[in-house]
Backbone bond lengths (Angstrom), bond angles and torsions (degrees), N, CA, C in turn:
res aa  C-N    CA-C-N  psi(-1)  N-CA   C-N-CA  omega(-1)  CA-C   N-CA-C  phi
1 X - - - 1.466 - - 1.600 103.01 -
2 X 1.248 114.99 80.48 1.466 122.56 -178.07 1.563 108.08 -89.15
3 X 1.451 114.34 124.00 1.392 121.20 178.27 1.589 105.38 -126.20
4 X 1.314 110.36 138.15 1.587 116.72 173.18 1.518 108.40 -92.69
5 X 1.317 118.10 121.50 1.345 118.62 175.72 1.628 111.20 -78.53
6 X 1.299 113.18 130.79 1.460 122.47 -172.22 1.498 109.14 -124.94
7 X 1.274 122.36 144.16 1.422 129.04 171.59 1.531 113.35 -104.31
8 X 1.225 119.77 119.02 1.518 119.31 -178.88 1.457 114.58 -79.41
9 X 1.304 110.04 156.34 1.541 117.25 172.59 1.555 110.18 -77.70
10 X 1.299 122.33 131.18 1.319 124.73 173.39 1.521 117.73 -81.35
11 X 1.271 110.44 125.97 1.561 120.56 178.72 1.496 112.49 -100.08
12 X 1.315 117.67 170.52 1.346 122.48 173.38 1.549 113.98 -65.36
13 X 1.373 117.08 147.71 1.469 110.81 175.81 1.507 113.32 86.79
14 X 1.374 116.24 10.51 1.495 119.32 176.51 1.581 110.94 79.10
15 X 1.287 116.46 9.62 1.549 120.26 -178.14 1.626 108.01 -84.58
16 X 1.281 110.22 159.39 1.479 120.88 178.88 1.566 106.63 -126.13
17 X 1.238 112.96 149.12 1.498 117.41 -178.43 1.617 107.47 -133.19
18 X 1.428 110.05 121.47 1.600 110.91 167.18 1.449 105.89 -116.44
19 X 1.351 110.66 136.82 1.442 121.06 165.94 1.604 106.04 -105.69
20 X 1.251 113.82 112.71 1.493 121.18 179.97 1.592 106.83 -104.65
21 X 1.224 118.46 126.29 1.465 122.28 -166.77 1.609 112.96 -104.61
22 X 1.364 112.19 -9.24 1.520 116.97 -177.85 1.539 113.06 -149.58
23 X 1.255 114.28 160.71 1.435 118.89 -179.34 1.588 109.16 -59.09
24 X 1.244 118.25 143.23 1.517 124.31 174.14 1.369 112.50 159.80
25 X 1.386 112.18 -167.64 1.444 117.75 -176.08 1.551 101.66 -129.82
26 X 1.386 113.02 126.13 1.415 120.89 -171.73 1.487 111.63 -129.13
27 X 1.376 115.67 145.81 1.548 117.88 -171.84 1.574 100.44 -127.32
28 X 1.441 112.50 124.96 1.414 120.03 172.13 1.484 117.61 -65.60
29 X 1.308 117.16 123.67 1.414 120.76 -174.91 1.514 113.39 -73.13
30 X 1.304 118.99 -4.96 1.577 120.82 -179.00 1.541 106.33 -107.95
31 X 1.308 120.37 -34.89 1.493 117.15 -170.28 1.512 111.82 -118.11
32 X 1.260 115.30 -9.92 1.499 116.19 179.84 1.509 119.33 81.80
33 X 1.414 111.75 -5.03 1.514 121.50 178.94 1.547 104.21 -59.11
34 X 1.357 115.60 143.59 1.451 122.81 173.45 1.506 103.64 -119.22
35 X 1.350 112.11 129.87 1.589 117.62 176.97 1.433 107.63 -117.54
36 X 1.306 116.00 134.20 1.437 119.06 176.46 1.609 106.07 -113.29
37 X 1.363 118.91 122.62 1.435 123.68 -173.17 1.440 109.39 -122.90
38 X 1.369 114.78 160.30 1.526 120.16 176.42 1.500 109.54 -110.97
39 X 1.403 117.32 -6.01 1.407 119.67 179.51 1.431 112.63 -168.81
40 X 1.345 119.98 -165.23 1.516 126.66 177.57 1.496 108.26 -60.06
41 X 1.310 117.73 132.45 1.523 119.58 -176.85 1.596 102.99 -157.74
42 X 1.323 116.16 146.71 1.447 124.50 167.69 1.591 109.82 -109.49
43 X 1.193 116.55 122.56 1.484 124.44 177.08 1.465 113.38 -114.07
44 X 1.364 114.73 131.78 1.482 119.85 178.22 1.417 105.26 -120.57
45 X 1.320 123.71 135.63 1.504 124.90 -179.04 1.502 107.22 -155.47
46 X 1.381 107.60 156.94 1.557 117.70 177.74 1.408 108.33 -146.31
47 X 1.292 114.43 164.98 1.470 122.68 174.28 1.540 105.32 -95.01
48 X 1.270 112.36 134.12 1.572 119.60 179.72 1.476 111.44 -108.13
49 X 1.281 117.89 160.77 1.402 121.83 175.95 1.546 113.42 -93.36
50 X 1.308 116.07 135.76 1.463 122.23 179.05 1.461 114.58 -64.58
51 X 1.440 117.29 -23.70 1.374 120.31 -171.92 1.578 112.86 -56.77
52 X 1.339 118.06 -25.22 1.471 123.04 -175.87 1.546 106.96 -87.71
53 X 1.372 121.99 -17.61 1.511 125.85 -168.86 1.520 110.00 -119.49
54 X 1.248 118.18 -13.29 1.509 122.94 -167.21 1.571 107.30 -59.96
55 X 1.250 120.09 -34.63 1.462 123.62 -179.38 1.556 111.98 -62.44
56 X 1.286 113.72 -21.67 1.524 117.31 -176.46 1.530 108.36 -84.80
57 X 1.302 120.84 -12.01 1.536 124.42 176.72 1.605 110.12 -86.83
58 X 1.198 114.34 108.62 1.515 115.09 -177.75 1.593 107.21 -105.66
59 X 1.372 109.07 155.70 1.457 119.18 179.25 1.499 109.02 -61.64
60 X 1.408 119.32 140.76 1.491 123.79 15.68 1.531 113.22 -92.83
61 X 1.360 121.83 17.14 1.467 127.70 175.49 1.375 109.11 -81.27
62 X 1.346 117.59 149.61 1.390 128.23 175.91 1.534 109.70 -133.62
63 X 1.355 116.13 155.66 1.412 116.66 171.14 1.559 111.59 -67.38
64 X 1.326 114.59 128.47 1.535 113.39 -173.21 1.441 113.38 -136.06
65 X 1.193 124.75 14.10 1.506 123.63 -178.88 1.515 116.07 -174.02
66 X 1.246 120.00 -168.77 1.480 120.18 178.41 1.465 111.46 -77.52
67 X 1.193 117.50 160.89 1.488 129.12 -175.67 1.545 105.33 -121.67
68 X 1.361 123.35 116.79 1.442 121.51 -177.87 1.578 108.25 -121.53
69 X 1.305 110.39 146.43 1.439 122.92 173.34 1.513 105.84 -103.76
70 X 1.404 119.40 113.54 1.480 119.35 -174.11 1.514 105.80 -122.59
71 X 1.265 114.74 128.90 1.541 122.18 173.11 1.456 115.26 -126.16
72 X 1.270 115.54 146.49 1.488 117.97 -169.30 1.611 103.75 -137.83
73 X 1.344 114.06 137.50 1.476 116.72 179.03 1.550 112.84 -79.30
74 X 1.408 119.62 -12.04 1.374 121.85 179.98 1.640 111.07 -143.41
75 X 1.263 109.96 74.31 1.491 119.01 -175.64 1.555 119.44 -43.57
76 X 1.354 114.61 -37.05 1.605 112.15 175.50 1.386 111.07 -67.89
77 X 1.348 126.00 -21.93 1.432 122.99 -172.44 1.588 111.08 -86.54
78 X 1.334 114.19 -18.91 1.480 118.33 170.83 1.508 110.72 -92.13
79 X 1.377 110.50 105.40 1.433 119.61 -173.24 1.663 112.11 -90.56
80 X 1.332 114.19 -24.00 1.452 108.75 172.65 1.525 109.13 -167.07
81 X 1.307 119.72 160.06 1.389 123.97 176.03 1.517 107.20 -134.15
82 X 1.304 115.94 128.33 1.501 119.55 175.66 1.499 109.56 -105.83
83 X 1.272 118.63 121.88 1.441 125.43 -173.31 1.501 105.86 -95.73
84 X 1.397 113.77 143.81 1.543 117.57 173.44 1.476 111.53 -63.23
85 X 1.314 118.58 156.23 1.394 121.29 179.88 1.523 107.14 -143.79
86 X 1.375 114.15 172.55 1.425 116.99 172.25 1.444 106.99 -137.58
87 X 1.318 114.60 168.18 1.484 120.50 -176.63 1.606 102.59 -142.36
88 X 1.373 111.35 120.67 1.455 113.95 165.05 1.370 121.94 -86.29
89 X 1.380 113.63 117.88 1.396 114.29 -173.71 1.540 115.57 -94.36
90 X 1.281 113.73 -7.99 1.485 122.07 166.92 1.486 118.33 -75.10
91 X 1.398 115.21 149.90 1.373 123.99 -179.37 1.531 117.27 9.65
């Protein structure tokens, strides 16, 4: 499972930009997101606040991790995104 670590360019409004030029699996050094692509692609993404969306989460579900807005200029080239997660081992 080979991943190339990449550092995105920071844009205004807390957005990140990755320009990936070749097929492969890439991990963002700042967010931990992993992108698998089949070719050249530009991906823009940002971390959102749950405050705007928390009311949409109904019991028994709870807010449990980061919320990302991911946009891609060539959707067919982006074959998968792996999101970072956390696991509470206490109680």
